[in-house]
N, CA, C and O of each residue as an XYZ file, in Angstrom:
392
protein
N      25.473      6.443      1.446
C      23.491      5.964      2.131
C      23.402      5.033      1.052
O      23.421      5.783      0.076
N      23.283      3.405      0.448
C      22.585      2.583     -0.440
C      21.006      3.893     -0.879
O      20.315      4.775     -0.369
N      21.178      3.275     -1.911
C      19.603      3.884     -1.769
C      18.639      2.683     -2.286
O      18.824      2.005     -3.296
N      17.784      2.597     -1.548
C      16.547      1.394     -2.006
C      16.819      0.969     -2.766
O      17.663      1.671     -3.322
N      16.607     -0.034     -3.361
C      16.111     -0.695     -4.681
C      15.162     -0.009     -5.468
O      15.344      1.151     -5.100
N      14.545      0.011     -6.052
C      13.454      0.163     -7.413
C      12.036     -0.753     -6.506
O      12.220     -0.557     -5.305
N      11.066     -1.427     -6.675
C       9.919     -1.996     -6.608
C       9.605     -2.518     -7.798
O       9.360     -1.838     -8.794
N       9.598     -3.619     -7.757
C       8.821     -4.661     -8.425
C       7.201     -4.055     -9.282
O       6.290     -3.581     -8.603
N       7.111     -4.173    -10.658
C       5.171     -3.996    -10.512
C       4.852     -4.789    -10.040
O       3.683     -4.447     -9.861
N       4.987     -6.315     -9.350
C       4.286     -6.863     -8.618
C       4.450     -6.697     -7.191
O       3.592     -7.198     -6.464
N       5.699     -5.890     -6.532
C       5.346     -5.271     -5.631
C       4.669     -4.404     -5.367
O       4.514     -3.818     -4.296
N       4.185     -4.253     -6.399
C       3.532     -2.283     -6.060
C       2.252     -2.421     -6.064
O       1.430     -1.576     -5.710
N       1.939     -4.094     -6.690
C       0.659     -4.493     -6.600
C       0.128     -5.230     -5.122
O      -0.956     -5.080     -4.559
N       1.248     -6.039     -4.736
C       0.514     -6.626     -3.290
C       0.985     -5.381     -1.884
O       0.423     -5.409     -0.789
N       2.129     -4.347     -2.257
C       1.325     -3.102     -1.791
C       0.035     -2.784     -2.225
O      -0.378     -3.892     -2.568
N      -0.605     -2.221     -2.372
C      -1.782     -1.369     -2.973
C      -2.333     -1.996     -2.270
O      -2.829     -1.429     -1.296
N      -2.585     -4.096     -2.493
C      -4.041     -4.723     -2.370
C      -3.375     -4.807     -0.605
O      -4.234     -5.310      0.120
N      -1.839     -4.360      0.314
C      -1.956     -4.231      1.291
C      -2.904     -3.190      1.927
O      -3.399     -3.414      3.031
N      -3.177     -1.987      1.202
C      -3.925     -0.642      0.848
C      -5.212     -1.089      1.081
O      -5.977     -0.643      1.936
N      -5.302     -1.456      0.759
C      -7.347     -1.777      0.266
C      -7.112     -2.975      1.841
O      -7.985     -3.415      2.590
N      -6.759     -3.027      1.849
C      -6.583     -4.809      3.241
C      -7.064     -3.100      4.651
O      -8.066     -2.858      5.324
N      -5.347     -2.165      4.417
C      -5.614     -1.501      5.417
C      -6.915     -0.553      5.296
O      -7.311      0.148      6.227
N      -7.316     -0.597      4.468
C      -9.017      1.086      4.098
C     -10.286     -0.594      4.530
O     -11.403     -0.275      4.937
N     -10.086     -1.657      4.441
C     -10.943     -1.768      4.525
C     -11.177     -2.292      5.719
O     -12.326     -2.289      6.159
N      -9.936     -2.925      6.570
C     -10.101     -2.558      8.333
C     -10.954     -1.669      9.207
O     -11.302     -1.924     10.360
N     -11.223     -0.663      8.550
C     -11.495      0.561      9.877
C     -13.104      0.705      8.883
O     -13.265      0.385      7.706
N     -13.992      1.215      9.721
C     -15.204      1.482      9.056
C     -14.965      3.143      8.271
O     -15.148      3.614      7.148
N     -14.431      3.669      9.670
C     -14.277      5.070      9.571
C     -13.181      5.292      8.557
O     -13.162      6.492      8.284
N     -11.946      4.394      7.660
C     -10.772      4.888      6.350
C     -11.844      4.083      5.264
O     -11.765      4.699      4.201
N     -12.919      2.816      5.117
C     -13.354      2.503      4.004
C     -14.146      3.180      3.697
O     -14.150      3.242      2.467
N     -15.192      4.027      4.306
C     -15.730      4.976      3.744
C     -15.778      6.676      3.298
O     -16.609      7.562      3.097
N     -14.901      6.551      3.296
C     -14.846      8.054      2.640
C     -14.159      7.322      1.208
O     -14.426      7.942      0.179
N     -13.328      6.107      1.040
C     -12.915      5.878     -0.169
C     -13.874      5.370     -0.475
O     -13.525      4.994     -1.594
N     -15.462      4.837     -0.307
C     -16.492      4.007     -1.491
C     -17.224      5.412     -1.688
O     -17.780      5.686     -2.752
N     -17.173      6.780      0.015
C     -18.010      7.430     -1.234
C     -16.900      8.617     -2.697
O     -17.094      9.519     -3.512
N     -16.237      8.092     -2.380
C     -15.146      8.768     -3.109
C     -15.205      8.331     -4.975
O     -15.117      8.813     -6.105
N     -15.400      7.170     -4.271
C     -15.364      6.070     -5.923
C     -16.686      6.034     -6.357
O     -17.092      5.671     -7.461
N     -17.474      6.533     -5.187
C     -18.689      5.763     -6.263
C     -18.954      4.642     -5.984
O     -20.046      4.358     -6.475
N     -18.306      3.414     -5.163
C     -18.444      2.135     -4.916
C     -19.567      1.691     -4.117
O     -20.514      2.441     -3.878
N     -19.491      0.387     -3.654
C     -20.514      0.315     -2.051
C     -19.855     -0.798     -2.123
O     -19.039     -1.155     -2.972
N     -20.356     -1.495     -0.921
C     -20.050     -2.384     -0.252
C     -20.099     -3.907     -1.076
O     -19.506     -4.907     -0.673
N     -20.993     -3.839     -2.396
C     -21.258     -4.826     -2.593
C     -20.710     -4.990     -4.336
O     -20.598     -5.923     -5.132
N     -20.465     -3.499     -4.350
C     -19.236     -3.612     -5.856
C     -17.532     -3.407     -5.361
O     -16.477     -3.390     -5.996
N     -17.717     -3.331     -4.581
C     -16.321     -2.868     -4.048
C     -15.695     -4.326     -4.648
O     -14.889     -3.966     -5.505
N     -15.697     -5.942     -4.586
C     -15.142     -6.951     -4.377
C     -14.982     -6.661     -6.281
O     -14.378     -5.589     -6.312
N     -15.116     -6.896     -7.085
C     -16.097     -6.394     -8.686
C     -15.230     -6.351     -9.234
O     -14.552     -7.146     -9.884
N     -15.168     -4.306     -8.731
C     -14.402     -3.072     -9.100
C     -12.717     -3.767     -8.909
O     -12.024     -3.956     -9.909
N     -12.346     -4.010     -7.876
C     -10.738     -4.528     -7.137
C     -10.202     -5.301     -7.980
O      -9.012     -5.567     -7.813
N     -10.801     -5.785     -8.933
C     -10.660     -7.044    -10.650
C     -10.311     -6.519    -11.649
O      -9.994     -7.079    -12.699
N     -10.354     -4.614    -11.259
C     -10.957     -4.061    -13.049
C      -9.410     -2.766    -13.307
O      -8.985     -2.038    -12.410
N      -9.053     -2.803    -14.242
C      -7.704     -2.000    -14.281
C      -7.790     -0.949    -14.230
O      -8.609     -0.225    -14.796
N      -6.710     -0.602    -13.335
C      -6.477      1.005    -11.961
C      -7.060      1.022    -11.398
O      -7.467      2.149    -11.114
N      -7.841     -0.445    -10.500
C      -8.720     -0.080     -9.174
C      -7.446     -0.516     -8.477
O      -7.817     -0.351     -7.315
N      -6.210     -0.956     -8.386
C      -5.244     -0.294     -7.527
C      -4.320      0.678     -7.646
O      -3.352      0.629     -6.887
N      -4.402      1.512     -8.396
C      -3.352      2.528     -8.110
C      -4.794      3.629     -7.804
O      -4.426      4.777     -7.554
N      -6.194      3.451     -7.795
C      -6.855      4.788     -7.319
C      -6.731      4.495     -5.771
O      -6.844      5.494     -5.061
N      -6.500      3.192     -5.079
C      -6.259      3.228     -4.251
C      -4.952      3.516     -3.677
O      -4.943      4.029     -2.558
N      -4.111      3.329     -4.120
C      -2.716      4.502     -3.075
C      -3.168      5.313     -3.836
O      -3.598      4.386     -4.522
N      -3.588      6.458     -4.553
C      -4.242      7.845     -5.047
C      -4.654      8.219     -3.651
O      -4.217      9.224     -3.092
N      -5.428      7.459     -3.153
C      -6.795      7.633     -2.444
C      -5.280      8.176     -0.724
O      -4.895      9.177     -0.119
N      -5.025      6.610     -0.756
C      -4.174      7.139      0.548
C      -3.007      7.704      0.457
O      -2.180      7.613      1.364
N      -2.719      8.593     -1.048
C      -1.242      9.507     -0.837
C      -2.108     10.847     -0.647
O      -1.691     11.743      0.087
N      -3.552     10.971     -1.463
C      -3.671     12.389     -0.703
C      -4.350     12.812      0.104
O      -5.129     13.762      0.029
N      -3.829     11.309      2.013
C      -4.238     11.690      2.910
C      -2.665     11.784      3.508
O      -1.803     10.912      3.402
N      -2.535     13.158      4.197
C      -0.785     12.600      4.970
C      -1.256     11.899      5.899
O      -0.569     10.931      6.226
N      -2.462     12.114      6.581
C      -1.986     10.877      7.896
C      -2.635      9.602      7.982
O      -2.310      8.964      8.983
N      -3.787      8.831      6.915
C      -3.285      7.897      6.617
C      -2.672      7.061      5.819
O      -2.715      5.838      5.690
N      -1.900      8.184      5.128
C       0.041      7.389      4.087
C       0.714      6.967      5.431
O       1.082      5.804      5.598
N       0.994      8.697      7.151
C       1.762      7.651      7.910
C       1.224      6.887      8.293
O       1.797      6.136      9.082
N      -0.029      6.675      7.988
C      -0.118      5.328      9.312
C      -0.399      4.127      8.818
O      -0.393      3.042      9.398
N      -0.726      4.467      7.351
C      -0.281      3.314      6.718
C       1.214      2.902      6.746
O       1.408      2.097      7.657
N       2.180      3.157      6.134
C       3.125      3.229      6.047
C       3.903      2.841      8.035
O       4.624      1.899      8.362
N       3.546      3.597      8.626
C       3.968      3.261      9.919
C       3.476      1.485     10.408
O       4.045      0.950     11.359
N       2.639      0.922      9.799
C       1.667     -0.414      9.849
C       2.969     -1.683      9.054
O       3.439     -2.804      9.244
N       3.050     -0.463      8.068
C       4.290     -2.100      7.199
C       5.651     -1.396      7.623
O       6.579     -1.719      6.882
N       5.936     -0.657      8.471
C       7.630      0.260      8.597
C       8.278      0.046      7.811
O       9.190     -0.770      7.680
N       7.620      1.207      6.831
C       7.871      1.494      5.350
C       7.863      2.960      5.674
O       7.406      3.675      6.566
N       8.713      3.138      4.335
C       8.825      4.714      3.869
C       7.563      5.283      3.506
O       6.647      4.471      3.372
N       7.195      7.009      3.237
C       6.293      6.818      2.680
C       6.516      6.811      1.368
O       5.508      6.481      0.743
N       7.352      7.023      0.772
C       8.255      7.113     -0.421
C       7.556      5.993     -1.522
O       7.171      6.021     -2.691
N       7.664      4.614      0.009
C       7.523      3.305     -0.912
C       6.426      3.661     -0.921
O       6.242      3.639     -2.138
N       5.520      3.983     -0.511
C       4.049      4.303     -1.100
C       4.009      4.983     -1.961
O       3.241      4.441     -2.756
N       4.563      6.431     -2.614
C       4.824      7.160     -3.558
C       5.310      5.911     -4.442
O       4.490      5.122     -4.912
N       6.397      5.807     -4.599
C       6.882      4.607     -6.184
C       6.158      3.894     -6.125
O       5.870      3.603     -7.286
N       5.018      2.779     -4.792
C       3.974      2.161     -6.001
C       3.646      2.691     -6.580
O       4.000      2.547     -7.750
N       2.907      3.508     -6.302
C       1.975      4.612     -7.079
C       2.054      4.421     -8.253
O       1.322      3.781     -9.009
N       3.571      5.363     -8.545
C       4.176      5.823    -10.450
C       3.608      3.983    -10.152
O       2.461      3.867     -9.721
N       4.350      2.792    -10.370
C       4.821      2.450    -11.211
C       3.179      1.275    -11.469
O       3.193      0.206    -12.079
N       2.278      1.744    -10.979
C       1.287      1.461    -11.612
C       0.718      1.797    -12.334
O       0.203      1.112    -13.218
N       0.564      3.840    -12.078
C       0.533      4.737    -13.204
C       1.169      4.147    -14.616
O       0.536      4.070    -15.670
N       2.416      3.784    -14.444
C       3.479      3.550    -16.095
C       3.796      5.014    -16.782
O       3.599      6.217    -16.605
N       4.209      4.401    -17.383
C       5.038      5.877    -18.132
C       3.943      6.353    -17.837
O       2.850      5.866    -17.547
N       4.687      8.254    -18.029
C       3.633      9.683    -17.935
C       3.486      9.318    -19.789
O       2.281      9.455    -20.003
N       3.965      9.051    -20.719
C       3.787      8.530    -21.560
C       2.657      8.286    -21.752
O       2.171      9.158    -22.472
N       1.895      7.469    -21.455
C       1.021      5.858    -21.478
C      -0.356      7.556    -21.205
O      -1.550      7.559    -21.506
N       0.274      8.458    -20.717
C      -1.600      9.769    -20.963
C      -1.738     10.682    -21.466
O      -2.499     11.646    -21.374
N      -0.441     10.196    -22.436
C      -0.684     11.182    -23.599
C      -2.182     11.239    -24.452
O      -2.966     10.295    -24.361
N      -2.396     12.076    -25.032
C      -3.461     12.383    -25.994
C      -3.134     11.992    -27.208
O      -3.912     12.170    -28.144
């Protein structure tokens, strides 16, 4: 069985933007994200331009099995693809060493 091709950084960003739209489409999904990040509806748009924001979106999504499965199911993706996108956006582990 062939392994799916690794996704690109651009595809990872696109997937994270789709995840943000998924969260924003329902108040019961968006409110916990805003509470976790400390953002408000007025600051969400500007925060979305910050480096690392999309990684935070995927972190939030991956922290909840139910959210992850619902999102992946809506896009007909394996949840592992979302985790792969998160890893790509996080960058190499050595980037976080002191």
